[in-house]
N, C-alpha and C positions, 0 to 999 in steps of 0.2 A: 376089233374094238373101234367105236367111232371116236373121231378126234374133235374135240370141241374147240380147242385153241382159245385165244384170248377174246375173240368175237363172241364165241359161245359162252365163255365165262361172263362177259360183259351182259349178254342178253339174259343169262340166268340170274345175274344180280339185279338187272332191271325188273325181271319178273318178280323176284322176291320183294323188291322195294314197293312195286306197285301193289302186290298182294298185301303187304303189311299196311300200306296206305289205305287201301280199301277196307281192311279190317279195322283200322283206327277210325276211319270216317264213319262207319256205321256203328262204332261203339261195341263190336262184338268180341273185342279181346277180353278174355276172361280174367277175373281177379288173380293175382299171383299165387295166393293160397286159397285153398277151399274154405278156410275159416276166416275169410276176410270180414271186416267188420261190415255192419249194414250201411254204415256211412260211405263205404267205398262203393257199394252198388248204386247208392243214391247219387254219389258224385258222377259215376259213369252215366247214369241215366240223364243227369243234367248236361253232360258233355254230348250225349247223343242228340238231345233237344237242341242244343246250340248248333251242332253240325247239320241237323236236319233243317233248321231255320235257313241255312245257306241255299237250300234247294226249294224253297217255297216263296212264290211271288204273290203279292197281294195286289189289288187294283190300284192303279197309280195314285188316285186320290187318298187311299188309305196309307200308302207308303210315303206319302209326301211328308216332309219335315226332317227332323234330326234325330228323332227317337224311335226305337223299336220297343213297344210296351210289352213285357212278359208279365202276365198277371196270374196270381195264384188264387185258388179258391179253397180255403180251408188249411188246416194245420197239417203237417207232414214232413217227413225226413227229405223228400224230394224238394219240397218248398224251400227248406234252409239251403240245400245244395244249389238251388237256382239263384239264390242271392249271389253266389260266385260269379255269376254271368254279368252282374251289373258293371257297366263300363266297357265291356267288350264290344266289338261292333260288327255289323254285317252290312255289306254294301254301303259304307259310310254312315249307316245308322247306329248310333250308340245304344246299347241294350240298357234299359231301366226296367227294374223289377219291383213290383209292388203287389199288395194284396187287394183283390177286388172283393168287396163284401156286400156290395149292393148291385142289383140288376142294372142300373143307369150308368154304372161304371164300366160296363163290358164294352160298350162302343168305342172307347179309346184304346182297347187291347189289340194286339196284333196276334198274341197267342195267350190262351187261358189254360193253365194246368189245373185239371180237377182231380184230386186223389179218390174221390167217391162220386156217384151220380148226384147230379143237382137238377132235379126234375123241374123246378120253378125257373131255371135258367135256359133249359133246353130250347124252348120255342124261340126266345130272344136270340140265342147264339145261332140258331139255323138261319136267321135273317142277317146276320153280321159277317163281314170278312175277317173272321177270327178263326185261327187254328186252334182247335180244342185238342188237348194232349192230356192222356191219362196213363195210369200204370196198373190198373186193376183188371182182373179177369172179366171178360165180357163187356168192357167199357165201349167198344164200338157200337153195341146195342143201345148205349145210354148217351150217345151224341159225340163221342170221341171220334176224331179224324185220324189221329196217331196214337196208338196203344203201345206202351212199352211193357215187355215182359221178361223174366228171367227164365231161360230154358237151357238146361244142361250147362249151368255155370256161366252163361253169356247172356248179354242183353240183346234181345230181338225186338222187332216191332212190326205191327200190323197197320195198314192204312185203309180208311174208308175214303176211296177216291171220289165216289160219287157225292158224299156229303162235302167234301172239300170243294168240288166244282160247283155245288149249288150255293156255296158261301162266296164264290167268286175268287177262289184261290187256285193258283196253277202249282202243281207239284211236279217237279223235274222227273223225267224218266229214269234219271240216275238213281235218284232216291227210291223210286217204285221198284227198280231191279234189286235194290238191297233188302226190301221188306220180306218178312217171312210170309206175309199173306196180304193180299190187295183185294178189298171188296169193290167190285165194279161190275155193274150189270151191263151185258152187251147191248148196244143200240138196237132198237127195233129195226128190222129190214124195211 
């Protein structure tokens, strides 16, 4: 029978701690009860969005200043949960959450959360360094760069890496590894 001793136990505890940290980082910890309120799932989605923001870099001129603008487009439970992010910070940038209702307001946003497709905004958003986040089925096809879904009772996400790069955003490989699916075309030889 193998002996693990104190060193083996410490390594096992470290592995467990790292695993739990990774699960918490990507927000894939399932709600404690299967009958959790919808607001619990929405709060988890908002937390996943917050943690994902840690792994996104905007062009220097767009990240200059003291605020990271999280904008919402439309009503929804996730929008209400995103309000809880206000005042938190990422890389010394305080998060400010506001509703963007007009096309001309999008240029000051770092992130736009769209609960449903916004065809009139799509062309504008494709030209801006703005991370577009959604939580509906098939939203990568409607301009979302990060799309949250609930699968088997946990929050998972897909990333459209090509769309993010076209917008001038850099997404860390750490976040890409945690995604369920990454849309990325291979470069031509």
